[in-house]
SELUMTI-151556 format. One record per residue: x, y, z of N, C-alpha, C, O in turn. Coordinates in steps of 0.001 Angstrom, whole numbers, plus 500000, padded with zeros to 6 digits. Example, Ala and Ser with C-alpha at 12.3 -4.5 7.8 and 13.67 -1.06 7.14 Angstrom:
residues 2
513190494310507800512300495500507800513200496700507800514236496681508465512850497750507080513670498940507140512900500030507870513409501138508039
//
This chain:
residues 425
572555175503452438573860175009452157574390175622453159574094176639453785575765174347453262576627175315454165577491176339453251578047176469452161577090177210454954577761178384453982580118178109453343581057177462453809580011178660452649581160177917451746582645179459451546582592180476450854583491179082452251584295180315452157585672179233450492586279178164450435585470180393449594585919179423448509587529181048448305587488182271448440588615180086447957589469180828447116589603179892446044589240178716446012590427180883444787589807180470443283591112181214442712591765182245442871591060179456441569593129179736441514592909180124440131592241179217439636593079180789439486593020180370437948595290180160437470596293180726437907595085179238436587596380178656435956596918179162434549597005179077433324597075179493435224598219180059433366599544180050433552600249181059433577599845179139433660601478179969434189602100178690433060603037177933433315601340178713431870602606177770431204602842178635430035602347179746429841603791177882429161604483178802427838603396178585426527603662178905425368601934177880427049601503178742425563602709177586424716603661178216424256602751176708424573603353176352422882602653176045422037603234175994420953601785175840422015600370175244421556600034176695420380600066176686419150599564178433421816599084179510421020600125180436420374600117181661420258601362179173419840602498179854419177602409180269417975602073179502417073602630181257417811603359183092418151602847184040419050603409185006419567601511183556419178600533184986419733601548184546421659601579185543422381602045183597422123602240183518422636604092183824422926604544183505424025605015184431421883605623184426422007606158185741423436607017185598424306605095187122423122605817188034424286604605188684424880604387189866425147603718187380425048602517186996426603602124185435427167601736184481426493602275185481428110601494185132428800599583184153427318598885184727426482599581182526427831598443182420426970596977182672427635595894182286427194597163183212428484595474184420429544596027185571428954595102186373429082597412186471428101596696187381427461596517187387426365595989188373425852596798186560425794596734186680423889595130187691424216594193187402424961595293188702423482593608189329422831592356188499422399592267187729421443591623188759423118590444188002422667589136187937421689588340187468422503588463188078420612587477188796419928586938190343420263585923190968420570588397190505419971588388192530419651589200193270420658590364193640420505588268193483421953588870194184423118588675193262424191588510194012425153588571191766424719589063190451425170590300190664425831590927191629425392591082189745427203592106189106426129591026187819427409590034187865428137592086186842426970591417185387427582590605185042429382589773184443430063591352185696429320591792185594431140590672186506431772590368186439432963590025187453430771588803187727431126587563186479431076586443186756431506587799185373430629586275184400430630586484184071432038585569184617432654587207183475432798587235182691434103587264183602434653586314183693435430588006184516434664587455185988435584586128186460435996585737186658437146585422186627434774584104186483434628582914185508435324581934185489436068583731184786434541582471183564435523582760183192437272581917182754438055583795183425437486583855184064438832583020185150439501582238185052440447583397186268438736583185187649439904581751187226439222581119188218439587580990186602438634579409186901438412578500185631439113577282185475439195579840184661439657579150183467440887579367184443441577578818183846442502579719185640442146580146185786443493581462185367444170581395185598445377582427184924443865583321184620443769584776185713443690585409185893442649585124186388445084586068187508444434587298187483444256587942188144443442587843186371445354588567185991446174589679185240445192589970184117445601590383185669443917590988185288442551592627184710442982592726184681444209593318184464442602594678184140442598594981183965441103594449183025440513595995185005440295596642183511439080597413183408439043598116184412439148597959182272438884599690181811439100599722181974438122598834181826437282600903182365438001601060182645436701603593182788437066604290183026438052603978182360435101605690182043435290606000182791434239607147183199434061604747183121433221605665183069432256605289184288431057604259184354430387606679185375431025605845186102430417604850186908430517604157187486429680604867186863432297603763187395433079603577189414432922603179189912433975603764190173432064604088191050432447603060191602431824602939192602432530602041191712430841601605192063430307600464191745430357599674192324429611599794190265431646599103190366432224598992190973433120597969191622433342600113190943433981599929191818435828599285193049435351598453193633436044599740193573433873599161195040433625597778195110433240597124196002433781597180194342432403595529193997431799594874193850433685593960194617433990595289193094434525594395192907435524595212193567436554595165193053437672595786194373436430595589195824437827595138197198437143595142198222437827594674197238435544594189198072434800592249197139435146591280197565435776592377196325434676590688195954434910590326195412435830589254194884435536590666195148437133590118194204437797590637195284439264591847195508439233590091195765440154590517196714440754588919197134441775588095198047441818589184195798442484587775196320443684587394197719444462588196198636444288586577197907445065586928198924445767586630198296447175586211197221447603587011199381447634586915199872449293585892198653449903586109197827450789584751198874449106582918198295449758583497196278449841582759195502450448584359195930449400584113194530448990586100193556449787587273193928449777585729192913450057586824192109450760587458191352449667588310190500449919586983191692448135587436190533447430588523191131446628588571192360446587589789190132445700591140190942445481591097189859443347590796188802442793591557190997443151592512189722441819593747190137441765593957191350441766595002189057441696596016189760442613596964188205441778596495187079441941597666188322441327598880187619440237599526186162440889598881185345440232599996185734441365601686184980441881602005184440441208601484183395440821603720185315440502604379184490439890605240183784440472605396183707441691606028183065439395606704181303439605608035182321440744608650183286440290608211181810442174608978182810442929610147181346443296609870180148443358611522182073443491612591181411444266612331181777446191612123182805446836612456180607446467612274181018448437613575179739448442614199179148447560613561179719449902614919178906451074613825177490450148614636176754449586613024177215450003612442176217450018612298175622448725612458174419448518612106176154448179612352175886446789612427176837445508611866177924445369613329176107444524614518178103443413613856177791442280613547178729441545613440176206441826612837176351440211611603176114439662610949175210440183611093176748438672609780176724438086608855176014438293609291174952438739607046175995438167606354175142438533606832174076437857607584174156436885606319172838438456606582171768436656605410170983436758605625169787436955604229171335436677603200171276436313601959172315437051602190173356437665600304171563436735599297172848437695599297172908439315599302173870440082599287171139439598599148170692441076600759171422441970600870172000443052601574171125441134602701171559441564602953173335441875603652173793442779602235174065440931602247175566440871601308175790442339601683176669443114599854174806442742599015175120444284600071174819445098600216175598446041601015173730444992601629173407446081602338174437446267602167175093447294603423174863445192604282175985445964604219177585446011605182178328445819602226178185446454601904179138446578600968178769447827599907179360448027601346177965448474600102177145449439601137178373451236600684178762452313601948178446450855602693179081452330601998180572452057602197181416452931600947181071450540600586181960450743598966182261451149598438183246451664598459181067450719597102180700451417597147179929452902596340179017453084597819180187453662597573179165454626596872180099455964596018179779456791597561181237455786597202182843456200595296182839456214594779183143457289594612182589455344593252182734454697592001181725455073591920180540454750591173182389455734590567182086456138588580181855454513587591182446454079589422180492454423588554179509453717588167178346453793588453177626454749587518178005452889586835176167453441587425175412452190588098174385452276586967176279450592587748175929449105588085176486448879588114177668449220588746175661447825589398175724446463588791175349445479588308174225445341588731176609444369588242176630443284589388176539442360590159177498442340589655175349441457591026175770440296590356175615439105589610174642438999590513176625437897590412177269437089591739177175435845592891177539436083591207176532434330591953176767433480591729178194432866590677178828432959592966178645432170593350180156431578593262180138430288593896180989429664592367179057429500592170179141428330591275178383427533591284177916426394590269178420428788588707178024427794587962178929427716588067179957428385586706178598426526585460179377426429584702179206427462585312178499428264583745179477427825582204178970428746581956180394429161582565181457429279580844179921429311580322180418430548579168179403431890578180178759431538579503179485432909579335178065434021578933179427435388579377180566435533577987178677436130577369179370437569578096178650438562577616177689439164579126179049438727580380178429439751579777178156441031580067177241441803579050178906441145578589178618442715577456177478442779577161176972443861576612176955441153575988176660440879576520174915442053576083174210442962578140175117440798579101173913440730579421173408442554579490172320443125579556174926443022580004174066444294578843174247445048579082175454445082577648174143445781576317174101445951575664172058445262574929171248445827576211172000444246576591170838444336577606169776445003577384168717445591578731170412444713579137170064445656579595169464446606580363168519446786578863170326447351578227170598449342577270169825449314577171169410450468576283169248448531575384169358448576575543167047448420574766166285448996576346166742447808577003166074447292577970165286449034578311164126449262578096166391449787579280166002450550580853165270450184581647164580450822580804165803448881582711165814447943583191165903448676582621166122449745584229165820448617585591165904448600586914166985447926587919167672448113585658166300446805586894166397445600585426166388444653584522165566444806585433167875443316584404167725442152585306168330441400586155169184441657584836167455439894585610167795438238584320168450437399583411167897436780584500169298437542582972169786436016584020168598434767585171168307434442582396168254434449582523166988432889581966168264432030581663169370432476581915167815430701581024168266429435581299166638428295582285166060427837580014166467428255579570165221427492580573165803425850580815166873425292580955163984425580581250164396424324581303163368423699581279162473424544581366162905422638581159161639421774582454160946422048583428161261422732582146159814421242584064158409421102585068159429420628586158159671421144584491160029419484585132160290418549586337161948419718587522162279419733585274162352420319585781163586420502586529163232421773587088164160422359586603162098422236587153161839423760588646161425423784589299161496424825589122161029422720590688160206422189591186162010422858592218162312423456590353162653422577591491164333423132591740164702424334592642165460424690590320163758425516590532164204426267590342163031428065589805161968428375590990163879428607590686163004430032589262161979430304588252162631430569589182161291430286587623160593430446587678160307431870588722160209432516586180160143432448585172160327433613584626158866433685583588158697433046584924158218434076583456157261434745582772157600435336583083158708435772581416157080435843580906157132437150579770156543437156579178156375436089579301156165438209578385155099439150577465155765438653577443156373437583576537155635439587574363155785438949574519157288439970573672158176439875575843157416441031575680159085442002576324159499441656577249159723442436576468159926440428577889160494439738578814161003441251578693162082441831579740159837441632580352159562441942581784159111440514581784158186439702582559159943440686584151159235439635584448157511440602584620157321441806584395156396439286585630155672439811587057155267439336588016154667439823586840155698438500587910155927437178588400156931435788587871157372434768589344156960436259589739157805434856590628157166433778591100156051434003590848157704432797591617157374431416592153158453430766591250159288430709593373158980430124593600159766430026594370159813428076595491159600427612592886160247427414592757159933426239593344158914425520594505158803425127592124157976425364591732156656425443592067156775423321591781157773422660592573155736422856592999155616421546591640155187421538591002154633422433590993155828419384590049154963419064589662154200419307588625153981419932590788153215418646590485151835418606590142151441420300589055150870420391590621151571421207590437151388422514588269150838422621587376151105421818588223150246423616586822149830423276586714150346424871587351150000425866585614151342424682585521152280425789583513152014426391582778152645427150583399151197425833581982151428425807581759151337427476581201152321427962581990150675428043581634150719429635582384151901430384582901151870431501582326152725429673582935154722429856581871155213430351581935155849431403580368154967429525579347155834428903578601156180430472578753155799431632577888156951429872577269157547431416575817156486431656574803156243431001576361156065432914574812155042433349573439155322432493573485156544432352572699155040432090571241155672432186570957155877433366570048156692433205571044155758434395570188155698435333570435156544435938569570157145436576572570157112435953572858157970436482571834159552436773571463160132435753571620159877437510571592162144437599571331162576436417570303162925435837572939162461436019573350163384434954572391163628434060571475162816434185572136164760432824570828164650432043571289165053431193571789166122431542571501164840429997572772165786428817571324165929427706570330165210427608571574166692427256570624167054426251570839166945424343570078167181423405571954166573424419572893165376423208572979164271423544573996163960424163571958163247423273572135161928423471573209161659422923573742161022423832574287161677421701575271161319421034576305161770421956577230162111421218576619161940423042577760162903423624577046161822425010576072162017425737578217160454424925577725160038425403579032159681426962578707159276428078580082159925426603581185160516427226581441161808427883581421162933427384581756161337429449582361162541430016583960162811430218584858161990430402584020164287430119585242164650429553585726165528430742584698166182430917586431165891431493587554166424432681587347167793431543587301167832430313587243168942432700587594170607432166588704170651432471589532170842431581589110170499433766590179171076434597589395172230435333589671173392435632588558171605435458588182172359436873587195171796437990586207171082438161587795172311438403587331171768440209587693172046441399588888172302441543587004172077442338586587172107443860587401171082444956586957169941445081588550171479445718588529170926446748588259171185448390588201172303448902588168170429448810587808170455450068589733171447450909590890171059451070589332172139451050590315173053451320591586171458452142592201170762451335591707171234453383592735169697454056592813168661453260593420167639453583591972168872451694592146167263451091592640167845450200592902167034449311592965168986449893593556169517448919595299169651449203596141169542448311595573169892450547596857169649451562597427168230451186598470167729450765596254167889451546596674166135451287596862166199450501598057165989450292596218166452449548596760165476448125597679165703447675598400164993446974597853167222448168599714167213447716600619167432448651601417168362448534600621166903449329601170166426450477602568165274449976603029164304450578602952165894448621603691164943448121604667164416446832605704163973447327604690164328445604605635164996444868604480164737443262605053164393442227603172164908443244603050165302442014602610165490442063601746165477442939602864166430439907602737168005439902602042168147439142602005169227438551600851166710438702600085167595437459598812166859438121598707165690438492597590168242438160596278167767438650595889166367437531596084165183437806595340166871436326594471165798435517595241164823435901595073164197436947596236164604434998597239163892435061597714162404435925597583161219435618598344163114437185599013162590438489597114162721440217596513161977440992597128163813439885596126163889441620595124163230441280594911162103441727594537163683440639592817163459440498592159161605440594591304160941441181593605161411439254594033159161438999593788158868440457592925158081440847594646159589441281595531159208442698594612159304443458594771158412444291593478160018443740592815160991444752591385159777444882591074159347445993590545159291443475589863158727443314590313156770444458589283156108444329590639156509444727590211155168446102590436156656446907590078157364445966590692157387447717591069158416449076589947159292449473589716159431450674589277159853448654588259160635448562587525160746447683587885160645446510586116161019448116584762161279447547585004162091446556585192163287446781585045161535445189584819162525443427583899162591443437583434162537444575583336162679442813581938164008442271582248165055440842582865166103440649581413164076439987581418164861438021580026165865438557578967165721439169580780166888437915578761168090437914578941168227435727579611168217434694578257168285436113578482168275434181578244169463433828577590170152434611578553169860432965578254171196432118578576170864431207579550170316430691576751171597430746576228170588429335575768171636428738574539171687428782576175172335428296576845174004427776577318174070426358576979173256425499578238175234426132578835175022425332579969175031426132579785175138427345581645174898425507582381175018426768583984174616424942583813173985423898584674175026425228585509174929423919587263175448424263587511176614424570588474174262424138589486174786425031590095175278423730590195174794422603590454176384424285590673177199422679592717176905422608593330177737421940593362176029423136594765177037423812595467176410422447596547175855422652594890176432420801595333175805420277595032176499418681593952176274418134595996177278418068595555178036417049594774178028416071594632178977415300593983176580415981592641176677414968592164176432415972591616175434415504591847176423416994590465176264417713589892177608418116588715177969418152591392178489418512591605180232418864590972180461417809589747180518417917591565180659416503591298181299415526589877180644415470589235181641415802589035179776415305587514178994414970586543180079415519585755180696414802586716180304417283586400180487418283586131181326418142584909181405418266586885182822417750586805184008417401585850184645416031585118185635416039586112183814415027585440184100413597584336183446415111584587183769416272583558182830414848582017182249415588581316182938415868580105183035415672582365183788416619581534185162417493580782186010416392579806186692416705581253185955415107580186186868413700579364186246413492578753186639412497578678184777414252577887183663413560576406185071414355576525185834415314574862184791413144574369185744413763574011185538415031573959186469415836573565183600415519574215183440416868574521182047417315574042180939417556575364182610417288576758182497418464576307181598419462575336181685420213577382180506419319576811180070420984577111180470421935576290180608422841578649180862422094578864182212422573579289183372422317580031183639421372578793184285423259577989185206422318579057186780423816579954186194424422578979187839424107579350188510424529577618189149424612578346189429423660576696189468424690575441190271424458574771189380425977573649189700426369575259188711426435574270188226427995574527189450428719575675189892428740573377190181429446573000190731430018573358190034431553573462190867432452573546188679431925573591188940433289574717187886433671574852187557434850575567187330432619576920186713433372577697187997431799578448187636430892577442188641431907578803189571430905580048189284431367580429188789432428580840189824430028582224188613430361583124190833430192583076191644429267583775190905431610584625191794432180585659192483431373586257191569430805586128193489431060588147193352430419588052195568431112587601196357431942588912195381429861589824196920430541589075197802430302589002197925429080588517198439430766587364200161430152588970200975429810589875201289430583588843201118428439589874202002427708588622203873427522589127204982427344587366203661427620587566204192427257587407205241426072587233206445426254587472204768425131588101204522423810586780205112422617585832204328422580586643206275421745585591206638421341584659204947420547584950203775420787583551205485419614582953204345419449584016205028417796584446206109417392583994202911417133583872203467415313583416204176414781582301204697414779584908204328413875583951205360412464584375204632411284585576204446411088583434204178410433582925203754409599582732204642408353581679205246408149584013204703407366583015205183406141582809204343404320583420203759403425581713204776404667581800203793403184582029202951403032582400202801401867582062201760403817582148200703404136581626199037404081580484199058404540581808198321403895581338197255403302581352196637404458582454196176404755580083196388405588580929195016406266580025193627406590578973193707407223580273193025406353578952191580406568579793190821407712581009190660407614578981190343408876579135189661409759580714190045410081581795189456410081580290191178410316582134191487411026581971192070412725581820193245413063582036191129413429582341191771414950583859193659414935585056193524414680583113195184415309584199195972415201584139196359416164583003196672416520585173196559417068585491197074418632585627198591418806585457199322417830585854198967419713586101200650419879587195200927419372588075200189418929587097202464419476588084203015418183588622202529416914589797202161416935587997202463415847588687202067415276587985202516413619586789202366413367589038203097412577588565203962411460589161203034410457590320202653410292587717202702409651587966202308408796587096202770407417585865202802407436587461202933406867587678203404404919587027203281403447587502203476402328585841202908403863586335202575402027586456201215401004586778201119399820586064200254401977586895199214402893585748197607402223584832198041401524585725196448402318585476195759402187585641194482403244586397193617402801584940194126404881585448193511405497584386192243405501583424192903405892584063191435405412583362190160406049583563188725406942584006188071405998583562188249407498583420187055408583584468188071409569585210188452408664584858188564410479586283188921410602585544189396412023584418189020412346586415190325412840586926190550414229587030191206414190587394190816413081587201192586414231587977193434414372588432194034415439587689194329416375590063194358415417590011194212417412590229196123417995590575196903417108590067196539419035589674198051419611591533199090418187592527198655417606591130199925418303591969201109417817592296200158416530593525200212416558591996199383415499592732199287414234592009199841413157590804199698412950593288200854412094592663201570411156592880200498410292593590199516410509591930200864408851592073200032407465591376201505406364590337202152406226592889201407405747592666201495403991591664201517403342590798200643403303591713203160402411590503202491401400591398201136400273592470200619399959589453201182400005589603199538399404590657198614399297591216198082398338590847198528401035591080196919401379590486195613401843590406195296403030590211195120401168589445193910401184590072192014402416590801191054402166589090192508403827588951191187404490588266190165404492587112190034404085588764189610404825587395188082405117588512186436405460589307185685404895587392186799407586588601185334407753589380185938408840590110185225409529589297187002409011590498188056409776590362188251410979589486189085411207590994187723412126591246188012413290592839189299413132594041189091412966591549191300413379592911191304413400592569192292414642591581192996414848594142192013415638593728192419417455593649193795416917592511194219417113594525194814416215593913196565416191595170196749417295595764195763417729595474197979417657596449198284418895596658198748419053596059199752418667598437199022420288597798199449421458597724201005421989597162201427422999598339201600421161598038203432420505597900203896419190598367203282418231597136205198419077597599206183418222598320206788418130598889207583418878598470206306416534599784207602416132600383208384416324600204208830415191601010209067416741600933211414416494601066211822415150601614210892414559600925212392414677600724213532413767602513213417413498602812213103412346604025213716414754604814213147414484605951212014414218607054212249413724605432210621414678605455210160414287605067209257413101605797208400412604603631209615412662603707209546411012604234209461410446604598208454409838604705211103410335606042212184409797607413211249409808607883210748408787607792211147410711609126209642410743608990209086410397610116208852409955608182208076409910607518206744409664608008206762407834608652206080407036607174208074407886606725208341406290608648209350405699609298209660404700608666209405406813610304209603406027611510208474406002612546208399405342610793207444407231611924206939406378611615205203405904612275204165405921609950205683405412609460204280404658608547204020405251607591203790404511608356203941406166607628202843407284605932202803407126605080203655406874605909200879407505603652201486406830603405202283408646604072202512409655602393202402408274601665203674409029601022201901410317600916200786409807600795202096411488600013201466412684598485201213411927597372201727412032598981200326411261596915199501410689597220199125409046598081199609408312596754198652408909596409198108407765595716199522406381594797200340406337597343198875405092596985200876404409596035199964403430595067199205403481597091200629402375595374201218400831595258199475400082596223198711400129594371199216399649594485197934398555594770196548398982594942195603398213594801196511400094595701195369400820594465194340400697593257194553400803595116193256400459593486191851400895594469191244401868595700191206401875593545190781402688593733190232403110593259188926403861592481189240404761593443187757403797592625185784404725593096184877404923594188184375404654592124184563405508592775183066406606593943183447407463594928182710407508593878184627408186594920185156409072594633185966411089593625186542411498595408185788411551595583186609412743596470187574412405597536187435411804595963188575412831596456189647412101596988190518414359596387191159415221598617189795414157598505189876416174598396192041415993598506192637414921598198192615417184598839193945417905599803194097417047600676193353416602599205196266416727600572196770416837600944196995415013601488197954414466600571196102414590600906195154413124600886196506411955599819197075411721601970196862411383601990198177410840601619197081409095602025195929408943601247197436408621600621196405407572600799197807405827600076198745405490601984197277405254601768198915404021600485198384402609599805197375402425600660199587401926600067199167400684599705198309399969598752198953399530599622197186399343599110196533398216599824195186398299600595194669397490599374194745399485600125194212400936598532192908400557597308193033400603599929191237400046598399190864400446598901189389401020599917188805400643597849188868402133598292188142402470596919186580402760595774186477403200597876185756402242596438184333402202595907183905401141595049183044401338596221184373399362595054184185398077596082184130397687596472185261397397597242182925397386597953182539397508597832181079397489596931180615398188598951179833396474599041178363397470599672178649399804600476179198400557598491177756399732599334177968401369600458177610401462600927176643400862601247178568402475602688177455402546602413176834403187601270176692403620604152175757403712603855174223405305603712176096406176603890177306406038603192174834407186603347175493408852604883175668408913605708174758408833605146177076409078606633177578409783606959178805409316606566179379408301607680179133410115608397180206411060608783180803409032609394180184408160608321181741408992609474182502407865609076184298407954608548185247407375609884183787409299610518186067409769609186186653410519608972186183411637608356187537410067607347187944410518606381187842410399605445188642410377606458186872410307605293186081410299605129183820410187606074183257409635603991182951410716603784182226410842603046181609409657602737182134408587602794180115410194602148179898409349601735178085410455602446177168410867600618178317410499600073177613411453598401176861411630597283177291411913598855175837411365597721174730410777596831175775410159595912176381410711597384175915408564597469176659407426596849178160407427596460178803406452596877178767409631596617179913409189597819180295409424598596179649410127598314182242408417598727182812409044599049183753409800598246184679409690599705183911410387599884184279411981600860185070411803602031184741411608600286186476411879601366188045412105602348188036413142601717188121414195602861188012413242604286188799415039603181190094415156602621190770414294603155190103416180603207191621417182604141192187416559605101191648416009603867193363416635604631195065415781605028194467414701605835195001413940604371192941414430605262192954412658604954194234411687603853194544411232606543195080411429606157195619410155606001195252408455607180194945408274605516195119407433605269194401406556604750195304405282603599195532404909606170195788404687606388197157403361604820196543402165604059195619401879605178197767401929604688197717400422604841196644399514605932196149399229603859196318399103603605195374397942603622193828398422602915192883398075604699193917399355604357192224400101603236191040399313602369191313398483603463190149399684602672189284399238602687187518400055603091186637399295602469187276400811602381185690401097601558185164400710601452183953400905
//
């Protein structure tokens, strides 16, 4: 294989409106995931495990917590030339606006790339859950003498309506692109050719959906963006099919877009399955994150069933089922949690802080005594009092209810929410 020098870009600059209110105070890649990680850890770990360690994360919205996380978690030593750095939207003499789309974010940062020594760009999304050997993707790109390659996942006809669909020939060259074909549209001639080199493990998935993960030859990227096009999937890729050799790379493993509250909630709870489709126990391809040096969790007289419990928790005389419990979570006596992602806390309260709260009648950090919580996401640093009930009555319509929202039928408390004793939601 030709020696490639790769610069990797993770796109994480959008508002993340589909994950609101979890994105009210943080960018989408910074949203906690799985108890102790953040979403950004997934693409970063895929790159690092693939030996690709020159990485920029392009951000523009609510990026402070993401910047802090990256600085704490991804400091490479002096014996490697790798780096993980953020590039936030900025005003210059050439442009003064925000990023207008995925392609525009790359174009506006060319000034930061032009003096670096590399031959290929790898572009990744910041809100997907998967494991991929990016080096195998790169090898396939170079072996095919491609100029652009797109990672694709196989989908059924029903699922195809939610994706950009690729038409390929027998040589895996992409010949056409269709954005989210409606269910009534006949796309039978878009099925993966039986003579294609792409071999599927599930033959019911007959169409190729773009994962929003790309490899560009450096010169092709710069040529492709020498225009006003702002989005890769909707504009740049379709415009490139007639100009460049664009090939498909099949990712036939687990992949999930976790860009909505429902998909995010389901993906987190799926981690508690006996044999989850995605897990954090792969020693060969670990998922990295910030090393917090927390103590082990302490569980006192509690019943836990299909629970992922993170570091530094104190759980006392509770029943918790099918839930993910984040770092530093404190859950008090006789509480019951089912189908809950509790993100935990950023600190432990001191005795002085507790004394102040007790005087003011404010609940302590964590979940108090005799609480019942179901079908909920509890964002970080929640202070939930005693005898609180969430999710045990008739589910409210989706909407904003002050310190909590209902989204896709899931109760989502805001970060730093204070829920008084006896509250029933």
